[in-house]
VEXDRENTOR-168106 format. One record per residue (C-alpha): residue in three letters; x negated, z negated, y. Coordinates in nm, 2 decimals. Last residue first. Layout:
VEXDRENTOR-168106
<r><code>ala</code><u>X</u><w>Z</w><v>Y</v></r>
...
END
This chain:
VEXDRENTOR-168106
<r><code>lys</code><u>0.02</u><w>0.83</w><v>-0.80</v></r>
<r><code>ala</code><u>0.09</u><w>0.54</w><v>-0.60</v></r>
<r><code>gly</code><u>0.10</u><w>0.58</w><v>-0.21</v></r>
<r><code>met</code><u>0.41</u><w>0.37</w><v>-0.17</v></r>
<r><code>lys</code><u>0.51</u><w>0.18</w><v>-0.48</v></r>
<r><code>ile</code><u>0.89</u><w>0.19</w><v>-0.53</v></r>
<r><code>arg</code><u>1.01</u><w>-0.07</w><v>-0.79</v></r>
<r><code>pro</code><u>1.00</u><w>-0.33</w><v>-0.52</v></r>
<r><code>asp</code><u>1.30</u><w>-0.17</w><v>-0.36</v></r>
<r><code>ile</code><u>1.37</u><w>-0.29</w><v>0.01</v></r>
<r><code>phe</code><u>1.00</u><w>-0.34</w><v>0.08</v></r>
<r><code>gly</code><u>0.88</u><w>-0.01</w><v>-0.07</v></r>
<r><code>tyr</code><u>1.15</u><w>0.19</w><v>0.10</v></r>
<r><code>ser</code><u>1.08</u><w>0.03</w><v>0.42</v></r>
<r><code>leu</code><u>0.74</u><w>0.19</w><v>0.43</v></r>
<r><code>asp</code><u>0.88</u><w>0.55</w><v>0.44</v></r>
<r><code>val</code><u>1.13</u><w>0.44</w><v>0.71</v></r>
<r><code>val</code><u>0.88</u><w>0.26</w><v>0.94</v></r>
<r><code>leu</code><u>0.63</u><w>0.57</w><v>0.92</v></r>
<r><code>gly</code><u>0.91</u><w>0.82</w><v>1.01</v></r>
<r><code>ala</code><u>1.04</u><w>0.60</w><v>1.29</v></r>
<r><code>leu</code><u>0.69</u><w>0.56</w><v>1.42</v></r>
<r><code>leu</code><u>0.63</u><w>0.93</w><v>1.42</v></r>
<r><code>gly</code><u>0.93</u><w>0.99</w><v>1.62</v></r>
<r><code>ile</code><u>0.89</u><w>0.70</w><v>1.87</v></r>
<r><code>leu</code><u>0.54</u><w>0.82</w><v>1.92</v></r>
<r><code>thr</code><u>0.62</u><w>1.17</w><v>2.00</v></r>
<r><code>tyr</code><u>0.90</u><w>1.06</w><v>2.24</v></r>
<r><code>phe</code><u>0.66</u><w>0.81</w><v>2.42</v></r>
<r><code>val</code><u>0.37</u><w>1.06</w><v>2.44</v></r>
<r><code>thr</code><u>0.60</u><w>1.32</w><v>2.59</v></r>
<r><code>leu</code><u>0.74</u><w>1.08</w><v>2.83</v></r>
<r><code>leu</code><u>0.39</u><w>0.98</w><v>2.96</v></r>
<r><code>met</code><u>0.29</u><w>1.35</w><v>2.99</v></r>
<r><code>phe</code><u>0.61</u><w>1.44</w><v>3.18</v></r>
<r><code>val</code><u>0.56</u><w>1.13</w><v>3.41</v></r>
<r><code>asp</code><u>0.19</u><w>1.24</w><v>3.48</v></r>
<r><code>tyr</code><u>0.27</u><w>1.60</w><v>3.56</v></r>
<r><code>asp</code><u>0.59</u><w>1.58</w><v>3.78</v></r>
<r><code>leu</code><u>0.66</u><w>1.95</w><v>3.75</v></r>
<r><code>gln</code><u>0.99</u><w>1.90</w><v>3.94</v></r>
<r><code>asn</code><u>1.21</u><w>2.06</w><v>3.65</v></r>
<r><code>ile</code><u>0.99</u><w>1.91</w><v>3.38</v></r>
<r><code>ser</code><u>0.99</u><w>1.57</w><v>3.53</v></r>
<r><code>met</code><u>1.37</u><w>1.58</w><v>3.60</v></r>
<r><code>ile</code><u>1.43</u><w>1.69</w><v>3.22</v></r>
<r><code>phe</code><u>1.24</u><w>1.38</w><v>3.11</v></r>
<r><code>leu</code><u>1.40</u><w>1.15</w><v>3.38</v></r>
<r><code>gly</code><u>1.74</u><w>1.26</w><v>3.23</v></r>
<r><code>gly</code><u>1.64</u><w>1.14</w><v>2.88</v></r>
<r><code>ile</code><u>1.46</u><w>0.84</w><v>3.03</v></r>
<r><code>gly</code><u>1.80</u><w>0.69</w><v>3.15</v></r>
<r><code>pro</code><u>2.00</u><w>0.69</w><v>3.47</v></r>
<r><code>ile</code><u>2.32</u><w>0.79</w><v>3.31</v></r>
<r><code>ser</code><u>2.49</u><w>1.06</w><v>3.50</v></r>
<r><code>phe</code><u>2.74</u><w>1.12</w><v>3.23</v></r>
<r><code>ile</code><u>2.65</u><w>1.48</w><v>3.16</v></r>
<r><code>gln</code><u>2.27</u><w>1.45</w><v>3.21</v></r>
<r><code>glu</code><u>2.25</u><w>1.13</w><v>3.00</v></r>
<r><code>ile</code><u>2.45</u><w>1.32</w><v>2.72</v></r>
<r><code>ile</code><u>2.22</u><w>1.60</w><v>2.73</v></r>
<r><code>met</code><u>1.90</u><w>1.41</w><v>2.72</v></r>
<r><code>ser</code><u>2.00</u><w>1.18</w><v>2.44</v></r>
<r><code>gly</code><u>1.81</u><w>0.84</w><v>2.40</v></r>
<r><code>gly</code><u>1.46</u><w>0.81</w><v>2.27</v></r>
<r><code>leu</code><u>1.47</u><w>0.44</w><v>2.26</v></r>
<r><code>ile</code><u>1.77</u><w>0.45</w><v>2.03</v></r>
<r><code>gly</code><u>1.56</u><w>0.63</w><v>1.77</v></r>
<r><code>ile</code><u>1.42</u><w>0.30</w><v>1.63</v></r>
<r><code>phe</code><u>1.78</u><w>0.18</w><v>1.56</v></r>
<r><code>ser</code><u>1.86</u><w>0.51</w><v>1.39</v></r>
<r><code>ser</code><u>1.53</u><w>0.51</w><v>1.19</v></r>
<r><code>ile</code><u>1.63</u><w>0.16</w><v>1.06</v></r>
<r><code>leu</code><u>1.98</u><w>0.29</w><v>0.96</v></r>
<r><code>met</code><u>1.83</u><w>0.58</w><v>0.76</v></r>
<r><code>pro</code><u>1.59</u><w>0.32</w><v>0.59</v></r>
<r><code>phe</code><u>1.91</u><w>0.12</w><v>0.48</v></r>
<r><code>ile</code><u>2.09</u><w>0.42</w><v>0.32</v></r>
<r><code>pro</code><u>1.82</u><w>0.50</w><v>0.07</v></r>
<r><code>val</code><u>1.82</u><w>0.17</w><v>-0.09</v></r>
<r><code>met</code><u>2.19</u><w>0.11</w><v>0.00</v></r>
<r><code>ala</code><u>2.34</u><w>0.30</w><v>-0.29</v></r>
<r><code>asn</code><u>2.16</u><w>0.05</w><v>-0.53</v></r>
<r><code>lys</code><u>2.34</u><w>-0.25</w><v>-0.37</v></r>
<r><code>leu</code><u>2.66</u><w>-0.06</w><v>-0.34</v></r>
<r><code>ala</code><u>2.67</u><w>0.04</w><v>-0.69</v></r>
<r><code>his</code><u>2.59</u><w>-0.30</w><v>-0.85</v></r>
<r><code>arg</code><u>2.79</u><w>-0.61</w><v>-0.73</v></r>
<r><code>thr</code><u>3.02</u><w>-0.43</w><v>-0.49</v></r>
<r><code>thr</code><u>3.12</u><w>-0.13</w><v>-0.72</v></r>
<r><code>ala</code><u>3.11</u><w>-0.31</w><v>-1.04</v></r>
<r><code>gln</code><u>3.32</u><w>-0.59</w><v>-0.91</v></r>
<r><code>tyr</code><u>3.58</u><w>-0.35</w><v>-0.76</v></r>
<r><code>arg</code><u>3.60</u><w>-0.15</w><v>-1.07</v></r>
<r><code>thr</code><u>3.66</u><w>-0.45</w><v>-1.28</v></r>
<r><code>leu</code><u>3.38</u><w>-0.59</w><v>-1.48</v></r>
<r><code>gly</code><u>3.44</u><w>-0.63</w><v>-1.87</v></r>
<r><code>lys</code><u>3.12</u><w>-0.54</w><v>-2.03</v></r>
<r><code>ala</code><u>3.21</u><w>-0.18</w><v>-2.07</v></r>
<r><code>arg</code><u>3.26</u><w>-0.15</w><v>-1.69</v></r>
<r><code>ala</code><u>2.91</u><w>-0.27</w><v>-1.64</v></r>
<r><code>leu</code><u>2.79</u><w>-0.03</w><v>-1.91</v></r>
<r><code>leu</code><u>2.96</u><w>0.25</w><v>-1.73</v></r>
<r><code>met</code><u>2.80</u><w>0.15</w><v>-1.40</v></r>
<r><code>tyr</code><u>2.45</u><w>0.13</w><v>-1.57</v></r>
<r><code>asp</code><u>2.50</u><w>0.50</w><v>-1.68</v></r>
<r><code>ser</code><u>2.53</u><w>0.61</w><v>-1.34</v></r>
<r><code>thr</code><u>2.87</u><w>0.79</w><v>-1.20</v></r>
<r><code>leu</code><u>2.91</u><w>0.53</w><v>-0.93</v></r>
<r><code>thr</code><u>2.55</u><w>0.58</w><v>-0.82</v></r>
<r><code>glu</code><u>2.59</u><w>0.94</w><v>-0.75</v></r>
<r><code>thr</code><u>2.91</u><w>0.88</w><v>-0.55</v></r>
<r><code>leu</code><u>2.75</u><w>0.61</w><v>-0.37</v></r>
<r><code>glu</code><u>2.46</u><w>0.83</w><v>-0.25</v></r>
<r><code>ala</code><u>2.67</u><w>1.13</w><v>-0.15</v></r>
<r><code>arg</code><u>2.93</u><w>0.92</w><v>0.03</v></r>
<r><code>thr</code><u>2.68</u><w>0.72</w><v>0.22</v></r>
<r><code>phe</code><u>2.50</u><w>1.03</w><v>0.34</v></r>
<r><code>arg</code><u>2.82</u><w>1.22</w><v>0.45</v></r>
<r><code>thr</code><u>2.96</u><w>0.90</w><v>0.62</v></r>
<r><code>leu</code><u>2.63</u><w>0.84</w><v>0.79</v></r>
<r><code>gly</code><u>2.62</u><w>1.20</w><v>0.93</v></r>
<r><code>ala</code><u>2.97</u><w>1.19</w><v>1.04</v></r>
<r><code>ile</code><u>2.95</u><w>0.86</w><v>1.22</v></r>
<r><code>glu</code><u>2.63</u><w>0.96</w><v>1.40</v></r>
<r><code>gly</code><u>2.77</u><w>1.28</w><v>1.51</v></r>
<r><code>phe</code><u>3.09</u><w>1.14</w><v>1.65</v></r>
<r><code>ser</code><u>2.92</u><w>0.83</w><v>1.80</v></r>
<r><code>leu</code><u>2.72</u><w>0.99</w><v>2.10</v></r>
<r><code>ala</code><u>3.05</u><w>1.12</w><v>2.26</v></r>
<r><code>ile</code><u>3.22</u><w>0.77</w><v>2.20</v></r>
<r><code>val</code><u>2.92</u><w>0.59</w><v>2.36</v></r>
<r><code>pro</code><u>2.92</u><w>0.85</w><v>2.65</v></r>
<r><code>leu</code><u>3.29</u><w>0.77</w><v>2.71</v></r>
<r><code>ile</code><u>3.28</u><w>0.41</w><v>2.68</v></r>
<r><code>leu</code><u>2.98</u><w>0.35</w><v>2.92</v></r>
<r><code>ser</code><u>3.19</u><w>0.29</w><v>3.23</v></r>
<r><code>ser</code><u>3.40</u><w>0.04</w><v>3.06</v></r>
<r><code>phe</code><u>3.09</u><w>-0.15</w><v>2.94</v></r>
<r><code>met</code><u>2.97</u><w>-0.19</w><v>3.30</v></r>
<r><code>lys</code><u>3.29</u><w>-0.34</w><v>3.40</v></r>
<r><code>leu</code><u>3.29</u><w>-0.57</w><v>3.10</v></r>
<r><code>thr</code><u>2.95</u><w>-0.69</w><v>3.18</v></r>
<r><code>phe</code><u>2.62</u><w>-0.66</w><v>2.98</v></r>
<r><code>tyr</code><u>2.43</u><w>-0.44</w><v>3.21</v></r>
<r><code>ser</code><u>2.40</u><w>-0.72</w><v>3.45</v></r>
<r><code>gly</code><u>2.41</u><w>-0.78</w><v>3.85</v></r>
<r><code>gly</code><u>2.79</u><w>-0.77</w><v>3.88</v></r>
<r><code>ala</code><u>2.86</u><w>-0.42</w><v>3.77</v></r>
<r><code>asp</code><u>2.85</u><w>-0.28</w><v>4.13</v></r>
<r><code>glu</code><u>2.50</u><w>-0.43</w><v>4.20</v></r>
<r><code>leu</code><u>2.36</u><w>-0.32</w><v>3.85</v></r>
<r><code>ser</code><u>2.47</u><w>0.07</w><v>3.92</v></r>
<r><code>tyr</code><u>2.77</u><w>0.18</w><v>3.74</v></r>
<r><code>met</code><u>2.74</u><w>0.46</w><v>3.48</v></r>
<r><code>val</code><u>2.94</u><w>0.76</w><v>3.60</v></r>
<r><code>asn</code><u>3.25</u><w>0.88</w><v>3.40</v></r>
<r><code>thr</code><u>3.49</u><w>0.67</w><v>3.61</v></r>
<r><code>pro</code><u>3.76</u><w>0.42</w><v>3.59</v></r>
<r><code>val</code><u>3.86</u><w>0.48</w><v>3.23</v></r>
<r><code>trp</code><u>4.21</u><w>0.53</w><v>3.08</v></r>
<r><code>arg</code><u>4.29</u><w>0.81</w><v>3.31</v></r>
<r><code>leu</code><u>4.49</u><w>0.98</w><v>3.03</v></r>
<r><code>lys</code><u>4.44</u><w>1.33</w><v>3.14</v></r>
<r><code>phe</code><u>4.11</u><w>1.35</w><v>3.35</v></r>
<r><code>tyr</code><u>3.92</u><w>1.04</w><v>3.20</v></r>
<r><code>phe</code><u>4.03</u><w>1.00</w><v>2.84</v></r>
<r><code>val</code><u>4.12</u><w>1.36</w><v>2.75</v></r>
<r><code>tyr</code><u>3.90</u><w>1.57</w><v>2.97</v></r>
<r><code>gln</code><u>3.60</u><w>1.35</w><v>2.96</v></r>
<r><code>val</code><u>3.63</u><w>1.29</w><v>2.59</v></r>
<r><code>leu</code><u>3.63</u><w>1.68</w><v>2.53</v></r>
<r><code>phe</code><u>3.34</u><w>1.74</w><v>2.76</v></r>
<r><code>ala</code><u>3.12</u><w>1.49</w><v>2.59</v></r>
<r><code>tyr</code><u>3.25</u><w>1.60</w><v>2.25</v></r>
<r><code>val</code><u>3.10</u><w>1.95</w><v>2.33</v></r>
<r><code>tyr</code><u>2.78</u><w>1.79</w><v>2.45</v></r>
<r><code>ser</code><u>2.74</u><w>1.63</w><v>2.11</v></r>
<r><code>pro</code><u>2.71</u><w>1.96</w><v>1.92</v></r>
<r><code>val</code><u>2.99</u><w>2.05</w><v>1.67</v></r>
<r><code>ser</code><u>2.88</u><w>2.11</w><v>1.31</v></r>
<r><code>val</code><u>2.84</u><w>1.75</w><v>1.21</v></r>
<r><code>phe</code><u>3.19</u><w>1.67</w><v>1.34</v></r>
<r><code>ile</code><u>3.35</u><w>1.96</w><v>1.16</v></r>
<r><code>ile</code><u>3.17</u><w>1.90</w><v>0.84</v></r>
<r><code>val</code><u>3.26</u><w>1.53</w><v>0.85</v></r>
<r><code>leu</code><u>3.63</u><w>1.61</w><v>0.92</v></r>
<r><code>thr</code><u>3.64</u><w>1.83</w><v>0.60</v></r>
<r><code>ser</code><u>3.46</u><w>1.56</w><v>0.40</v></r>
<r><code>ile</code><u>3.71</u><w>1.29</w><v>0.53</v></r>
<r><code>leu</code><u>4.01</u><w>1.50</w><v>0.43</v></r>
<r><code>his</code><u>3.88</u><w>1.62</w><v>0.10</v></r>
<r><code>asp</code><u>3.78</u><w>1.25</w><v>0.01</v></r>
<r><code>gln</code><u>4.15</u><w>1.12</w><v>0.11</v></r>
<r><code>trp</code><u>4.30</u><w>1.41</w><v>-0.08</v></r>
<r><code>lys</code><u>4.14</u><w>1.30</w><v>-0.39</v></r>
<r><code>asn</code><u>3.81</u><w>1.45</w><v>-0.54</v></r>
<r><code>lys</code><u>3.63</u><w>1.10</w><v>-0.49</v></r>
<r><code>lys</code><u>3.85</u><w>0.83</w><v>-0.37</v></r>
<r><code>ile</code><u>3.58</u><w>0.56</w><v>-0.42</v></r>
<r><code>ala</code><u>3.33</u><w>0.80</w><v>-0.26</v></r>
<r><code>ala</code><u>3.54</u><w>0.86</w><v>0.04</v></r>
<r><code>tyr</code><u>3.61</u><w>0.50</w><v>0.08</v></r>
<r><code>ile</code><u>3.25</u><w>0.41</w><v>0.08</v></r>
<r><code>gly</code><u>3.16</u><w>0.70</w><v>0.32</v></r>
<r><code>leu</code><u>3.43</u><w>0.61</w><v>0.56</v></r>
<r><code>ala</code><u>3.34</u><w>0.24</w><v>0.56</v></r>
<r><code>leu</code><u>2.96</u><w>0.32</w><v>0.61</v></r>
<r><code>gly</code><u>3.03</u><w>0.56</w><v>0.90</v></r>
<r><code>val</code><u>3.27</u><w>0.32</w><v>1.07</v></r>
<r><code>pro</code><u>3.03</u><w>0.01</w><v>1.02</v></r>
<r><code>ile</code><u>2.73</u><w>0.21</w><v>1.16</v></r>
<r><code>ser</code><u>2.90</u><w>0.40</w><v>1.45</v></r>
<r><code>phe</code><u>3.04</u><w>0.13</w><v>1.68</v></r>
<r><code>ile</code><u>2.70</u><w>-0.07</w><v>1.69</v></r>
<r><code>leu</code><u>2.52</u><w>0.25</w><v>1.70</v></r>
<r><code>ser</code><u>2.69</u><w>0.37</w><v>2.00</v></r>
<r><code>tyr</code><u>2.65</u><w>0.05</w><v>2.18</v></r>
<r><code>leu</code><u>2.29</u><w>0.05</w><v>2.11</v></r>
<r><code>asn</code><u>2.26</u><w>0.41</w><v>2.24</v></r>
<r><code>val</code><u>2.42</u><w>0.33</w><v>2.56</v></r>
<r><code>ile</code><u>2.21</u><w>0.00</w><v>2.60</v></r>
<r><code>val</code><u>1.88</u><w>0.17</w><v>2.51</v></r>
<r><code>thr</code><u>1.91</u><w>0.45</w><v>2.77</v></r>
<r><code>pro</code><u>2.02</u><w>0.21</w><v>3.04</v></r>
<r><code>leu</code><u>1.72</u><w>-0.02</w><v>2.97</v></r>
<r><code>ile</code><u>1.46</u><w>0.25</w><v>2.95</v></r>
<r><code>arg</code><u>1.50</u><w>0.39</w><v>3.30</v></r>
<r><code>lys</code><u>1.31</u><w>0.13</w><v>3.51</v></r>
<r><code>asn</code><u>1.04</u><w>0.13</w><v>3.25</v></r>
<r><code>met</code><u>0.97</u><w>0.50</w><v>3.30</v></r>
<r><code>val</code><u>0.90</u><w>0.47</w><v>3.66</v></r>
<r><code>glu</code><u>0.68</u><w>0.18</w><v>3.61</v></r>
<r><code>leu</code><u>0.47</u><w>0.38</w><v>3.34</v></r>
<r><code>ala</code><u>0.45</u><w>0.67</w><v>3.57</v></r>
<r><code>pro</code><u>0.29</u><w>0.43</w><v>3.84</v></r>
<r><code>thr</code><u>0.44</u><w>0.51</w><v>4.18</v></r>
<r><code>asn</code><u>0.25</u><w>0.74</w><v>4.43</v></r>
<r><code>leu</code><u>0.57</u><w>0.92</w><v>4.52</v></r>
<r><code>ala</code><u>0.89</u><w>0.85</w><v>4.30</v></r>
<r><code>ile</code><u>1.02</u><w>1.16</w><v>4.15</v></r>
<r><code>lys</code><u>0.76</u><w>1.40</w><v>4.28</v></r>
<r><code>trp</code><u>0.41</u><w>1.26</w><v>4.26</v></r>
<r><code>ser</code><u>0.45</u><w>1.00</w><v>3.98</v></r>
<r><code>tyr</code><u>0.13</u><w>0.84</w><v>3.88</v></r>
<r><code>gly</code><u>-0.11</u><w>0.82</w><v>3.59</v></r>
<r><code>phe</code><u>-0.07</u><w>0.69</w><v>3.24</v></r>
<r><code>asn</code><u>-0.30</u><w>0.39</w><v>3.29</v></r>
<r><code>phe</code><u>-0.35</u><w>0.18</w><v>2.99</v></r>
<r><code>glu</code><u>-0.68</u><w>0.07</w><v>3.16</v></r>
<r><code>thr</code><u>-0.96</u><w>0.17</w><v>2.90</v></r>
<r><code>ile</code><u>-0.76</u><w>0.40</w><v>2.66</v></r>
<r><code>ile</code><u>-0.52</u><w>0.54</w><v>2.89</v></r>
<r><code>asn</code><u>-0.77</u><w>0.60</w><v>3.17</v></r>
<r><code>lys</code><u>-1.02</u><w>0.74</w><v>2.95</v></r>
<r><code>leu</code><u>-0.78</u><w>0.99</w><v>2.80</v></r>
<r><code>tyr</code><u>-0.68</u><w>1.11</w><v>3.14</v></r>
<r><code>ile</code><u>-1.04</u><w>1.13</w><v>3.26</v></r>
<r><code>gly</code><u>-1.13</u><w>1.35</w><v>2.96</v></r>
<r><code>tyr</code><u>-0.81</u><w>1.57</w><v>3.03</v></r>
<r><code>gln</code><u>-0.92</u><w>1.61</w><v>3.38</v></r>
<r><code>val</code><u>-1.28</u><w>1.72</w><v>3.28</v></r>
<r><code>ile</code><u>-1.13</u><w>1.98</w><v>3.03</v></r>
<r><code>leu</code><u>-0.91</u><w>2.11</w><v>3.31</v></r>
<r><code>pro</code><u>-1.18</u><w>2.17</w><v>3.55</v></r>
<r><code>lys</code><u>-1.19</u><w>1.93</w><v>3.85</v></r>
<r><code>asn</code><u>-0.91</u><w>1.92</w><v>4.12</v></r>
<r><code>tyr</code><u>-0.72</u><w>1.63</w><v>3.95</v></r>
<r><code>gly</code><u>-1.00</u><w>1.40</w><v>3.96</v></r>
<r><code>leu</code><u>-0.82</u><w>1.08</w><v>4.06</v></r>
<r><code>ala</code><u>-0.98</u><w>1.06</w><v>4.42</v></r>
<r><code>glu</code><u>-0.92</u><w>1.44</w><v>4.49</v></r>
<r><code>trp</code><u>-0.56</u><w>1.41</w><v>4.35</v></r>
<r><code>arg</code><u>-0.51</u><w>1.11</w><v>4.58</v></r>
<r><code>ala</code><u>-0.63</u><w>1.30</w><v>4.89</v></r>
<r><code>lys</code><u>-0.41</u><w>1.61</w><v>4.79</v></r>
<r><code>ile</code><u>-0.11</u><w>1.39</w><v>4.74</v></r>
<r><code>leu</code><u>-0.16</u><w>1.22</w><v>5.08</v></r>
<r><code>ala</code><u>-0.21</u><w>1.54</w><v>5.26</v></r>
<r><code>ala</code><u>0.11</u><w>1.68</w><v>5.13</v></r>
<r><code>gln</code><u>0.31</u><w>1.36</w><v>5.22</v></r>
<r><code>asn</code><u>0.16</u><w>1.40</w><v>5.58</v></r>
<r><code>ile</code><u>0.25</u><w>1.77</w><v>5.60</v></r>
<r><code>asp</code><u>0.61</u><w>1.73</w><v>5.46</v></r>
<r><code>thr</code><u>0.68</u><w>2.06</w><v>5.29</v></r>
<r><code>pro</code><u>0.59</u><w>1.93</w><v>4.95</v></r>
<r><code>met</code><u>0.32</u><w>2.08</w><v>4.75</v></r>
<r><code>glu</code><u>0.40</u><w>2.34</w><v>4.47</v></r>
<r><code>gln</code><u>0.20</u><w>2.31</w><v>4.15</v></r>
<r><code>pro</code><u>0.15</u><w>2.61</w><v>3.95</v></r>
<r><code>leu</code><u>0.17</u><w>2.55</w><v>3.56</v></r>
<r><code>leu</code><u>-0.17</u><w>2.53</w><v>3.38</v></r>
<r><code>arg</code><u>-0.15</u><w>2.14</w><v>3.40</v></r>
<r><code>ile</code><u>0.17</u><w>2.15</w><v>3.18</v></r>
<r><code>leu</code><u>0.01</u><w>2.35</w><v>2.92</v></r>
<r><code>phe</code><u>-0.32</u><w>2.18</w><v>2.91</v></r>
<r><code>phe</code><u>-0.16</u><w>1.83</w><v>2.88</v></r>
<r><code>ser</code><u>0.11</u><w>1.93</w><v>2.63</v></r>
<r><code>ile</code><u>-0.15</u><w>2.09</w><v>2.39</v></r>
<r><code>thr</code><u>-0.37</u><w>1.77</w><v>2.42</v></r>
<r><code>val</code><u>-0.09</u><w>1.53</w><v>2.39</v></r>
<r><code>val</code><u>0.06</u><w>1.70</w><v>2.07</v></r>
<r><code>val</code><u>-0.28</u><w>1.71</w><v>1.89</v></r>
<r><code>phe</code><u>-0.36</u><w>1.35</w><v>1.97</v></r>
<r><code>leu</code><u>-0.02</u><w>1.22</w><v>1.85</v></r>
<r><code>thr</code><u>-0.06</u><w>1.42</w><v>1.54</v></r>
<r><code>phe</code><u>-0.41</u><w>1.26</w><v>1.49</v></r>
<r><code>leu</code><u>-0.27</u><w>0.91</w><v>1.56</v></r>
<r><code>leu</code><u>0.00</u><w>0.95</w><v>1.31</v></r>
<r><code>leu</code><u>-0.22</u><w>1.10</w><v>1.04</v></r>
<r><code>gly</code><u>-0.46</u><w>0.79</w><v>1.09</v></r>
<r><code>leu</code><u>-0.16</u><w>0.57</w><v>1.08</v></r>
<r><code>arg</code><u>-0.03</u><w>0.72</w><v>0.76</v></r>
<r><code>lys</code><u>-0.38</u><w>0.69</w><v>0.59</v></r>
<r><code>leu</code><u>-0.41</u><w>0.33</w><v>0.69</v></r>
<r><code>ile</code><u>-0.04</u><w>0.26</w><v>0.56</v></r>
<r><code>tyr</code><u>-0.13</u><w>0.42</w><v>0.22</v></r>
<r><code>lys</code><u>-0.46</u><w>0.24</w><v>0.18</v></r>
<r><code>gly</code><u>-0.28</u><w>-0.08</w><v>0.24</v></r>
<r><code>met</code><u>0.00</u><w>0.00</w><v>0.00</v></r>
END
């Protein structure tokens, strides 16, 4: 296990290095426009000169890596928040993203598991066919389509929610965890939940259906256990072995957020910040978010793989 973890960490760092290197050179090759304000443009040029941004690209890259390794300095924002550390700009945007996606998971996981279990128990009956058909539809439709639908139905037609824009902290009473703030997040939470529920339902149904037809389930029934007892004591426990890592990956992925949903509902999260950094060519903010998204994806894959060995001791990671 130790060798496997070290090997995966080495591959993780190598992959991260390759992605950061390619992203750095591509973004720096793009033309940079200076602001029209003379004083602001002079300030940016002076700061760039001091930071080595006018040197050859390979030298700039060396300075960039050195600053990250020695000072944990990912540079500064030059367009979104003038002369503000990029890390500070990102930190201000993480909490709204995490809250929206956390609410979505809290709603999606129990519903998805319940529907998947129910469909597996009712296999080949009309309930199973209905759930499976709905799952195919919800998996196939992009999340931004749901965003427009819930806006139209719940906001425009029914007027059940006060607004489709996330409240500021001041308007919500100084906290993200208030009823007023939650009411403004209902629509993006619903829009994000459709795909998560459908994916979890399909995966749970497939795993539980396979488990229910296993030989040890027939043995359990032959020993006198009822269908409910055999399902809860044996089938669910074994089916959760591949399902639980999927849930872990979902919780890690909440940091990444959803760029499109955040744009549609005007959520001040890092998804919208990433798009803004691309549109405005804010070099350092873009690079920081690229590192962040890449690292989240790589860590999610690593944690999921390792979790199999911890959940089921029979699985030996890295064994031949």
